[in-house]
N, C-alpha and C positions, 0 to 999 in steps of 0.2 A: 490332503491325501499323503500318507506316510507309509513306506514299506520298510519293515525291518527284516533283515536277513540274519536271523539268530536262531537256526534250528536246534542248536544246543542248549537253548534256554527255554524255561517256561515263562509264558506270557500272561499278563493280566489283561482283561477286558472289562471295561467300565460300563456301568449302566447308562452314563451320559455319553458314551463314546462308542457309536456303532463300529463293529470289527467285523472282519472277514478272514477266512482262511483261503489261501490260493494254492491250489494243487499244482503238480508239476506239469499237468495238461493245460494250466491256465485257467481252470474253472474257479470261479469265486463262490465260496459258500459262507453265508452269514453265520456268525457265532450265535448259536441258538440262545434266545431270551436275554442276549446282552443289553439292549437299550431299553427293554420295557418289561422288566420283571421286578415289581415293587417288593417282593418278598425275599428277593435274593440279597445276599450280602453286597455292599458297595462294589466290591471286586470279587471275582471268582477265578479258580485255577482252570485251565485247559490241562487236565490231568495227563500225565504220560501214558498211564495205563489205558486211556480212552482214545488216544490218537498216536499213531506211529509216526515217528518223524520221516519214514519212507513215503508217507502218504501225502505230504504237503512240503511246500518249498517257501513260501512267503506268509507273512502275517501282515495285514494292512488294517490301519485304522484311520478315522477321519479327524483325530486330534492327536495331540502329543501323548504318547503312552507313559505310564508310570515307569520307574526304574525297573529293570529286568530281575527277576528273582531266579537265581541258579536252579536247575533241576536237581532232585535228590542225587547225592553222590552215592554211587553203588560201592559195595564192599563185597569181598569174596565170602564172608561169613554171613551175608544175607542182611546186614543192617545198613540203613540209608539214613542220610541227613537231609533235612528241609528246613530252611529259615521259615519260622512260623510268624515273626514279627521283627521289628527292629531291635527287640531285646529278648528273643526267645528262639530256641532251636529244638526242632523236633527230630527224635531219633526213633525210627520205627523199623520193625522186624517182620514186614509183610502186612498183609490185609485180612488174614485168616485168623478167628478166634480159635486158639488151640492152646493146650497145657503147655507144650514145649515152647511156644511163643511167650506165654505168660511167665514161664521160668526164667527166660532170658531177660524180660522186662524187669522181673523181680530182682535178679542178680545185679543188674546194671543200678537199679535204685538203691540197692543195699550197699554196694560198693561205693556209691556217691555219698551216701549217708555216713558210711565208716571213714571215709577219705574225702571230705568235702573239698571242692575246687574253690579257691578264692575268687570272689566275684559272682559266684552262682547263688542266686537268691532264692529260688524255689524249685521243686521237683514235682511233677505232675504225671504219675503213671496212668496209663489207660490199657485197653485190651491188648493192643499190639505195639504201643509206642510209649516213649518217655518225653514229656515236654520240659525243656531245661531252660529256666528264665534267668537272665544274667544281667549284671551292671554293665551298660554299655561304655562306661568310662574306665573299666577295668579290662574287659574282653570284647573280641569281636566275634562274628559268626565263625570266621575261619580259624581264628586261635582256639576257640572252644571246641570245634571239630577235631582239630589235632590232638587236643588233650583227651577228648572222649574216646578217640580212636585207641588210645593207649589202654584206657580202662575197658574197652571191648576186648582187647587182646587178652585180658586176664579174667575174663568171665568164667572160663573153666576152672579156676582155682577158688571161686566163690562158693561158700556153703551157706545155703539158707536155713534159718532156724527150723526146727520141726514144727510143723503146722499145728496150731491149736485146734482141738475138737470142740466145736460150739454147737449147742442146742438151742433152737428157738422154738418154744410152745406156740401152737397156733390153734385158734378156734375157726375152723373153716365154715363157708356158707352163711346163710342166713343174713342178719343185718350186717355181720362182719365181712361177708364175701358176696356182695350182690351181683358180681359177674360170673360166679362159679357155675350155676345152671346153664346160662347161655354158652359159656366157654365149652362145658361138657358136650352140649348139644351140637356145637360146631365141629367139635372133634369126634363126634359119633361114639361117645362114651357116657357112662352114668356119672353123676357127681361123686358118688362114693370111689369110682375107679379113679377119678381125677385127683381126689385127695390122696388115695393110696400111692399113686404115681409121684404125685408131688413131694410126699413124705418118704419116699423110698429111697431117694437119691442123696448122696453126699455131694454138696455143692463145694465150689471153690470161690472165694472172694478175690476176683480178678483186679478190681480196684474200687476206690470210693470217689464219688463225685455228685454232680447236680446239687445236692445240698450237704452240709456236714453230716457224716454218719450214714449216708446212703451207699450201701454196698452192692455192687453189681455182681450177681452169682450166676455161675453157669457150671455145666450146661444143662438145660432143662431137658426132660425126656422129650423126644420128637413128638410124641402123641399129645403133648400139651403145647407145643408151640403154637402160638396164636398172635395175630397182629394187635397192635394197639387199638384203642377205641377211636372211631372216626372223629368223634367229638370229645376232647379231654374234659374232665370235671374240673370245675373252678376251684374245688377244695377236697383233698383226699385226707381223711382222719389219720393221725399219727399212728404208727403201728401196722398199717395196712400192708398186707402181703399181696404183691401184683406180679402179673406175668405180661411180657411184651417180647415178641419173637421167641428166641430160644434162651431167654434170661428171665431170672425172677429177683425180686428184691423186696425190701421193706421200707415204707416211708417213714423217715424219723420224725417229720414234722407235718402239720396241716399245710399242704401245698397244692397248687393245681398239678394234675397229672393224668396221663391217658393210659396208663397200665390197667390191665384187666384185674379187678380186686376179687380174690378168692377167699381171704381170711384176714385175720388181724392177730397180732401178738401183744401181751401186755407188757412185754420187755421194753424198756426205754432204750432206743438204739443209739441215742446221743444225749449226754448229760454233761454240761460243762463243769459240774462239780465232782466228776469222777477223775481219778488219776488217768485212765485211759478213757477219754471223753467218748469215743466211738466204741459201741459194744463190739463190733466187728472190725478185724483189720485185714489188710491185704494178705493174701495166702492162707488164711483161716479155712478150715474144713467145717461145713455147716450142715446140720440136719434139722428138718422141721418136724416137730412132734405134734400130732393132733391132740387137742384137749377140748373138754366141754365148755360150755358157756359158764357154767358154775365154777369150774377150775380157773377159767380166765378172770372172772370177778375176784376170786380169792387171791390170785396171784397180783392182780392190778391193785388191791388194796392192802397187799403186804408190804 
C-alpha cells in the first residue's frame, strides 16, 4: 500500500495496479475501470477537468506508481502544456471546437514552420491542440515549453495565408451513399434536404489525420449531426464522403471506418505523385457540389 500526497500533480493508474482516491472525509473511492478494462490504454489520466483537487486529498495504489506527470501548466492567454510522452509536448487551447481556437492552433503551427525550433521533429495540429514531437537528446519538456511560450506571445503578429476555396464534386446517395436515407430518417428530413444542407455550407479544414489526406471538416449543420455507425465497416471505398457527429470528411483510401456514408467524390484526395500530395490542406475552405452518377463517371475517367 502506498499513499502519494501530490494534489498538484496528475496521476496515472495502471490496469494491473488497482487504485483508489481518498477524499478529505476519509472515504475511499476505486478508480473506475482501473484494474479490469481490457479496451483501455495501459495507463489513463485522471483528468483535471473531471476531478477537482478540492474534492480529494490522497491517491492510494497497491503497487509502485509510475513517475508523476505534471498537470497542464495554465497561461493567462488560455494555452496549456501537457507532456504527451517522453518525447512530445501537447499545447492546447481548450476543449471546444471553434474557429477562433482553430486560428490559434494554425498560427502557432505556421510560426513554428516559418521559424523551426532546433530539436523539434514533427508538428501535429488537431482541433484544439498542437502536438510537438522533439529529440530528447536536444530538448526537455521544460526547455521546449519555455521556448514555445515565447512563440505564443507572438501569435498576434502572425498572418495566416488567405484560405484556398476548394470544390469537391459529390454524387450523393445510391451505391455511393448507402447511409443517406437512414441518416435523413434519423434526423427527420428528406434525403434531398440532407443533400441540400450538406452542400450549402462552406467548411473549414481543421486538420488532417487518421490516414494521409483525410481532412476533418467542420462545422456540419446541426440538422445533419449524427453519431457514428454502431458497427464500423471493414472497408470504406476511397472517395466516400462521411458524417460523424458535427464533422464531415472524405476517405482518401479504402480503410475501415464508422462514419455514415452519404456520397462519393471522383477526386483523388491523396496522390504521392502530386506536388501537393493532399488535395486539401489545413485552413482551406471547402464546398461540396452535387453531381450526377454520369458526371461522376466522366470525372473519374478523365
